[in-house]
C-alpha positions in Angstrom: -162.5 49.7 152.0 -160.5 51.0 149.1 -160.7 54.6 150.2 -159.7 53.6 153.7 -156.6 51.8 152.1 -155.5 54.8 150.0 -156.0 57.1 153.1 -153.8 54.9 155.1 -151.2 54.9 152.4 -151.2 58.6 152.3 -150.8 59.1 155.9 -148.1 56.7 156.1 -146.4 58.6 153.3 -147.1 61.9 154.9 -145.8 61.0 158.5 -142.4 60.1 157.0 -142.1 64.1 156.9 -142.4 64.6 160.4 -138.8 64.6 162.0 -138.0 63.2 165.3 -134.8 64.0 167.2 -132.2 61.2 166.6 -129.0 62.8 167.9 -126.1 61.7 170.0 -124.9 64.5 172.6 -121.2 64.2 173.5 -120.2 61.6 175.8 -119.1 63.6 179.1 -117.9 60.7 181.3 -118.6 57.0 181.3 -119.5 55.1 184.2 -116.5 53.0 185.6 -116.8 49.3 184.8 -114.7 46.2 183.9 -114.4 45.9 180.2 -116.2 42.6 180.1 -119.2 44.2 181.6 -118.7 47.3 179.3 -118.7 44.9 176.2 -122.0 43.4 177.5 -123.8 46.8 178.3 -122.4 48.4 175.1 -124.1 45.6 173.0 -127.3 45.3 175.0 -127.9 48.6 176.6 -126.2 51.5 175.0 -128.6 52.1 172.3 -131.2 53.3 174.7 -128.9 54.3 177.8 -125.9 56.4 176.4 -125.1 59.0 173.9 -123.6 56.4 171.6 -127.0 55.2 170.2 -126.7 53.4 166.9 -129.6 54.7 164.9 -130.4 51.7 162.6 -132.1 52.2 159.1 -135.5 51.3 160.6 -135.3 54.0 163.2 -135.9 56.5 160.3 -139.1 55.1 159.3 -142.4 56.4 160.9 -144.3 55.3 162.8 -141.2 53.0 164.3 -139.2 56.1 164.4 -141.4 57.8 167.0 -141.3 54.9 169.3 -137.6 54.5 169.1 -136.9 58.2 169.7 -139.1 58.1 172.6 -137.4 54.9 174.0 -133.8 56.4 173.7 -135.3 59.7 175.4 -136.6 57.8 178.3 -133.8 55.5 178.6 -131.2 58.3 178.7 -133.2 60.1 181.1 -133.6 57.0 183.6 -129.7 55.9 183.2 -127.1 57.3 180.9 -123.9 55.5 181.1 -122.2 58.4 179.1 -123.2 61.2 181.3 -122.0 59.4 184.4 -121.5 62.0 187.3 -119.5 59.6 189.4 -119.3 61.7 192.5 -123.1 62.5 192.8 -124.6 59.1 192.0 -124.5 56.0 194.4 -122.7 53.6 191.9 -123.5 50.5 194.2 -127.2 51.3 194.1 -127.0 51.8 190.4 -125.3 48.4 189.8 -127.8 46.8 192.0 -130.7 48.3 190.2 -129.2 47.3 186.8 -128.9 43.7 188.0 -132.5 43.8 189.4 -133.7 44.8 185.8 -131.7 42.1 184.1 -132.9 39.5 186.7 -136.5 40.3 186.3 -136.1 40.4 182.6 -137.2 43.9 182.3 -134.0 44.8 180.7 -133.4 44.9 177.9 -137.1 45.0 177.0 -138.4 42.4 174.6 -139.1 44.8 171.9 -135.4 45.5 171.8 -134.4 42.1 171.7 -136.7 41.0 169.0 -135.4 44.0 166.6 -131.8 43.5 167.8 -130.7 39.8 168.6 -127.5 41.1 170.0 -129.5 42.7 172.8 -130.4 39.2 174.2 -128.3 38.5 177.4 -127.1 35.0 177.6 -126.5 33.2 181.0 -122.9 33.9 180.9 -123.9 37.6 180.4 -126.2 37.8 183.2 -123.6 35.9 185.6 -121.2 38.6 184.8 -123.6 41.4 185.4 -124.8 39.9 188.6 -121.0 39.3 190.0 -120.2 42.8 189.1 -123.3 44.3 190.5 -123.2 42.6 193.8 -119.5 43.2 194.5 -117.9 46.3 195.7 
């Protein structure tokens, strides 16, 4: 048991030297939205769905760094509010999909809400997102 403990310590120290990409590419164009919606999405969504990720101190510590970097990469690939090509995306469809994710509590994911209490959406936040997503 003692050997396993020391092995685990060595592995945990060793993986700290494995670098993961934690960059913020330039902002190209942001999705158009009212300021009250932008405030909510910036607080609860932009860390994974924009090029304005706030890389917190714990995002530098392996193995958490691997998970966070992966989540940001996946989030940006699915929807990036700061690489918005307004003319080629159906904005109404995207807004409805955002509301569906919020309504079904898939976004923000529970793991993000646990680590970042600011990511928890209030009933008022959800109402603002709902109204924005369902209006033209």
